[in-house]
C-alpha positions in Angstrom: -44.6 -23.6 47.7 -42.9 -23.2 51.0 -44.7 -19.9 51.6 -48.4 -20.1 50.1 -49.6 -23.4 52.1 -51.2 -24.8 49.4 -50.2 -28.3 47.1 -47.9 -27.9 44.5 -50.4 -28.9 42.1 -52.3 -25.7 43.2 -49.4 -23.0 43.5 -48.7 -20.5 40.4 -45.8 -18.4 42.0 -45.3 -14.7 40.5 -42.0 -13.3 40.8 -41.5 -9.5 39.5 -38.4 -7.9 39.7 -36.5 -4.6 37.9 -35.8 -6.3 34.5 -38.8 -8.8 33.7 -41.1 -10.8 35.5 -42.5 -14.9 35.6 -45.2 -17.2 36.7 -44.5 -20.5 37.3 -46.8 -23.6 37.5 -46.0 -27.8 38.2 -47.3 -29.6 35.1 -49.1 -32.9 35.7 -45.7 -34.6 34.8 -43.6 -32.7 38.1 -42.1 -30.2 35.7 -42.4 -26.4 35.4 -44.9 -24.4 32.7 -43.6 -21.0 33.0 -45.2 -17.6 31.8 -42.4 -15.0 31.8 -42.1 -11.3 30.2 -39.0 -8.5 29.8 -41.2 -6.3 31.9 -40.0 -5.2 35.4 -40.4 -2.2 37.3 -37.4 -0.1 35.7 -38.1 -1.3 32.1 -41.6 0.5 32.9 -40.2 3.6 34.5 -38.2 3.8 31.4 -41.1 3.2 29.2 -43.0 5.8 31.1 -40.6 8.4 30.8 -39.1 7.6 27.3 -42.2 6.6 25.3 -45.3 8.3 27.7 -43.6 11.6 28.4 -41.6 11.7 25.4 -37.8 12.6 27.8 -34.9 10.9 28.7 -33.9 9.1 32.3 -30.7 11.4 32.1 -32.6 14.1 31.4 -36.1 13.0 33.7 -34.7 10.5 36.1 -38.3 10.6 37.8 -41.5 10.8 35.7 -43.5 12.2 39.0 -45.8 13.9 39.4 -47.8 11.6 36.6 -50.9 12.4 35.2 -53.9 10.3 34.8 -53.1 10.1 31.2 -49.7 9.0 31.3 -50.7 6.1 33.8 -53.3 5.1 31.3 -50.8 5.1 28.1 -48.4 3.1 30.1 -50.9 0.8 30.5 -51.6 0.3 27.3 -48.1 0.1 26.3 -47.5 -2.4 29.0 -50.5 -4.9 28.0 -49.1 -4.2 23.8 -45.6 -5.8 25.1 -47.1 -8.5 27.2 -46.8 -11.8 25.5 -50.5 -14.1 25.2 -51.2 -15.9 28.7 -51.3 -19.6 28.5 -54.4 -21.5 29.2 -53.6 -22.4 32.4 -52.8 -19.0 33.7 -55.7 -17.0 32.0 -58.4 -16.2 34.7 -56.6 -18.6 37.4 -58.2 -18.2 40.8 -55.2 -17.9 43.0 -51.9 -16.7 42.2 -49.2 -16.9 45.0 -46.8 -13.2 44.2 -43.2 -13.2 46.2 -41.1 -10.0 46.9 -39.4 -7.6 49.1 -40.4 -4.3 50.9 -39.9 -2.6 47.3 -41.9 -5.1 44.8 -44.5 -3.8 43.2 -47.0 -6.0 44.9 -46.0 -4.1 48.6 -46.6 -1.3 47.0 -49.6 -1.5 46.0 -50.7 -2.8 49.4 -49.2 0.5 50.8 -50.8 2.4 48.9 -54.4 0.9 49.9 -53.5 1.0 53.6 -51.8 4.6 53.0 -54.3 6.0 50.4 -57.2 4.8 50.3 -57.7 3.7 54.1 -58.1 -0.3 53.5 -56.1 -3.6 54.7 -55.7 -6.5 52.1 -56.7 -9.4 54.4 -54.9 -12.6 54.9 -55.3 -15.8 53.0 -58.5 -17.5 52.7 -61.3 -18.5 50.0 -63.6 -15.3 51.9 -60.6 -12.4 52.3 -61.7 -9.1 52.0 -60.9 -5.7 52.7 -61.1 -3.7 56.5 -61.2 -0.3 57.1 -58.8 1.2 58.7 -57.2 4.6 59.7 -53.6 5.1 57.6 -50.2 4.3 59.3 -48.0 6.9 59.6 -45.1 7.2 57.0 -43.0 5.0 59.3 -45.2 2.4 59.1 -46.6 2.4 55.5 -43.8 0.1 54.3 -45.0 -2.6 56.8 -48.5 -2.7 56.0 -47.7 -6.3 54.2 -43.9 -6.9 55.2 -45.2 -9.1 57.8 -45.3 -13.1 57.4 -49.1 -12.9 57.0 -50.1 -13.2 53.1 -52.6 -10.7 51.7 -54.9 -10.3 49.3 -54.9 -7.7 46.3 -58.2 -7.2 44.2 -57.9 -6.0 41.0 -59.9 -3.3 41.4 -57.9 -2.2 44.3 -55.1 -2.2 42.3 -56.5 0.1 39.6 -57.8 2.5 42.1 -54.0 2.4 43.9 -52.7 3.5 40.3 -55.2 6.5 40.3 -54.4 7.3 44.6 -50.8 7.8 43.3 -50.5 10.0 40.1 -50.0 13.7 40.8 -47.9 13.3 43.5 -44.2 14.3 43.9 -41.0 12.4 44.9 -41.0 14.4 47.8 -44.6 13.5 48.6 -44.0 9.6 47.7 -41.1 9.6 50.0 -42.9 11.5 53.0 -45.3 8.7 52.6 -42.6 6.2 53.3 -42.1 5.0 49.7 -38.7 3.5 48.6 -37.6 3.6 45.3 -40.4 6.6 44.5 -39.1 7.4 40.8 -41.0 3.8 40.4 -44.0 3.7 42.6 -46.5 4.5 39.9 -44.7 2.7 36.9 -44.8 -0.5 39.5 -48.8 0.1 40.1 -49.2 0.6 36.2 -47.3 -2.9 35.6 -49.3 -4.8 38.2 -53.0 -3.7 36.4 -51.5 -4.6 33.1 -50.6 -8.3 33.9 -53.6 -8.7 36.2 -55.8 -7.3 33.3 -53.9 -9.0 30.7 -54.3 -12.4 32.5 -57.6 -11.9 33.6 -56.3 -12.1 37.1 -58.9 -11.0 39.6 -56.8 -11.0 43.0 -53.3 -12.2 44.0 -52.2 -13.4 47.1 -48.5 -11.7 48.3 -46.7 -13.5 50.5 -43.4 -11.2 51.6 -40.2 -12.9 50.7 -37.0 -11.9 49.5 -35.0 -14.2 47.0 -35.5 -17.7 46.3 -34.3 -19.4 49.9 -38.0 -20.5 50.9 -38.6 -22.3 47.7 -34.8 -23.6 48.6 -35.7 -25.4 51.3 -38.1 -27.5 49.6 -36.8 -28.3 46.4 -35.5 -31.9 46.1 -33.6 -31.1 43.4 -31.5 -29.2 45.0 -31.2 -31.1 48.3 -31.0 -34.5 48.8 -32.9 -36.4 51.3 -30.4 -37.8 54.0 -31.3 -40.1 57.3 -30.5 -37.4 60.6 -28.5 -40.2 61.9 -26.3 -40.4 59.0 -22.6 -39.7 60.1 -20.5 -37.7 57.5 
């Protein structure tokens, strides 16, 4: 709520980590609606190496370079493992995604700028992408790590997956990506969830942890008069 600049009743927040993800929204009574799954970037990477490529992380700690067929197979597996999305989420007009520099949302933004020559624009009903030169590797991670929200559309995420298949760890690292073994699985997970939930776009707001949410939590902090002593 603090980061999206939208009323609480309109916010659907998406947080995705290494082992799981969750989307939450407020219901009419002020409680929380939750859609979650035991699928995160590390889980998706293990699925790629073990179930798609037929190896183990001990023998093959990275799935790179992945093929298009690898990526498609992983997306299929991820979709099959996802729970059925609830009505309040399916086709939602705007979902606010949060995460840090290595989040799957930021990785997608990096690919759009570096590989596809597009900058995801800031928040707004008419947000679109604009062409721009690819940044130097040292700047790539900064594409969506600033304060401004950015929009990621579903077709862009599909394109981002295709842009990163075939690249080795060395190539990805030289392009400025962190956690290079997880890059393609992260993009596949983002694509799978957006497809399954029928989300045409998400708004990514850079944030690490739940600190910003705690700042507006009435349950966490009681209201005090600033003139109160003690």
